[in-house]
C-alpha positions in Angstrom: -40.4 -77.7 15.0 -37.7 -74.9 15.7 -35.9 -76.3 13.0 -38.5 -76.3 10.3 -38.7 -72.5 10.7 -35.5 -71.7 11.0 -34.8 -70.3 14.2 -33.6 -73.5 15.6 -30.6 -73.3 13.7 -27.3 -72.8 15.8 -29.3 -71.5 19.2 -27.3 -73.7 21.2 -24.5 -72.1 20.4 -26.0 -68.5 20.2 -27.0 -69.0 23.6 -23.2 -70.5 24.4 -21.8 -66.7 23.0 -24.6 -65.0 24.9 -24.3 -66.3 28.3 -20.1 -65.7 28.1 -20.9 -62.2 27.7 -23.4 -61.6 30.0 -20.9 -60.9 32.6 -20.2 -56.8 32.4 -16.4 -57.9 33.3 -16.9 -60.2 30.8 -17.5 -58.4 28.6 -14.8 -55.2 29.4 -12.2 -57.9 29.5 -13.6 -59.3 25.7 -13.4 -55.6 24.4 -10.0 -54.8 26.0 -8.4 -57.5 24.7 -10.0 -56.3 21.4 -8.1 -53.7 21.3 -4.5 -55.5 21.6 -2.3 -57.3 19.0 -0.9 -60.6 19.1 2.0 -59.1 20.2 0.6 -56.6 22.0 -1.4 -59.6 24.5 -2.2 -58.9 28.3 -1.4 -61.3 31.3 -4.0 -61.7 33.8 -1.4 -59.4 36.4 -2.3 -56.5 33.7 -5.4 -57.6 33.0 -6.6 -57.5 36.8 -5.1 -53.6 37.0 -6.8 -52.6 34.1 -10.3 -53.6 34.8 -9.8 -52.9 38.5 -10.6 -56.2 39.6 -9.0 -59.2 41.4 -6.5 -61.4 39.7 -8.6 -64.7 40.5 -11.9 -62.9 39.1 -10.3 -62.4 36.0 -8.6 -65.7 35.6 -12.7 -67.2 36.7 -13.9 -65.3 33.6 -10.9 -65.9 31.2 -11.9 -69.4 31.8 -15.6 -68.8 31.0 -14.3 -66.9 27.5 -11.5 -69.8 26.6 -15.0 -72.1 27.3 -16.1 -70.2 24.4 -13.6 -70.4 22.9 -12.9 -66.5 22.5 -9.9 -65.6 24.2 -6.9 -67.8 23.6 -3.4 -68.1 25.6 0.3 -68.3 24.9 3.4 -68.6 27.5 5.6 -66.4 27.4 8.4 -66.8 30.6 6.5 -67.2 33.6 3.4 -65.7 32.3 0.3 -66.3 30.0 -0.9 -63.7 27.2 -4.2 -63.4 26.8 -6.1 -62.8 23.4 -9.1 -62.6 21.0 -9.1 -65.4 18.8 -10.6 -63.4 15.7 -11.9 -66.1 14.0 -14.1 -67.4 16.4 -14.8 -63.9 17.1 -16.1 -63.1 13.8 -18.2 -66.3 13.8 -19.9 -65.4 16.4 -20.5 -62.1 15.1 -22.2 -63.6 12.2 -24.0 -65.5 14.9 -25.4 -62.5 16.7 -26.6 -60.6 12.9 -28.5 -64.2 12.3 -30.3 -64.6 16.0 -31.2 -60.2 15.2 -32.3 -60.5 12.4 -35.6 -59.3 11.2 -37.4 -61.3 8.4 -40.5 -60.9 7.4 -42.7 -63.6 7.8 -43.6 -65.4 4.8 -47.4 -65.7 3.4 -47.4 -69.7 4.2 -46.5 -68.3 7.9 -47.9 -70.6 11.3 -49.7 -67.7 12.8 -50.9 -65.8 9.6 -52.8 -68.9 9.0 -54.1 -69.9 11.9 -54.4 -66.5 13.5 -57.1 -65.6 10.1 -58.5 -69.0 10.1 -59.4 -68.6 14.2 -60.3 -64.4 13.7 -62.8 -65.6 10.7 -64.7 -68.6 13.0 -65.1 -66.0 16.0 -67.1 -64.1 13.4 -68.9 -66.0 11.9 -69.9 -67.4 15.7 -71.0 -63.7 16.8 
């Protein structure tokens, strides 16, 4: 039924995105990486220092962000440097806008039709 109303479209993908950003540290991490160019990508050590958390915590958060496709890594010497996948971020930005869009109900809205019918029947019973 959700697909018929247009509310089920991309819902799983939207939920996965919101879940990936639900943790404040992951959100800070993503914001920090958004400020970097691909040449200025940061390694786990630098990210841990900047965020004031352990390297293992950063690694776990990066795993979630990588799983959502938001972050990618590139080996540079002994370390992997991370940066935001801007294509995926833009796609998710559009999904967020879609998820939070406000649309006026159409005249054939189930609530409008059903509620008005119930109201009329309740009034006639009195």
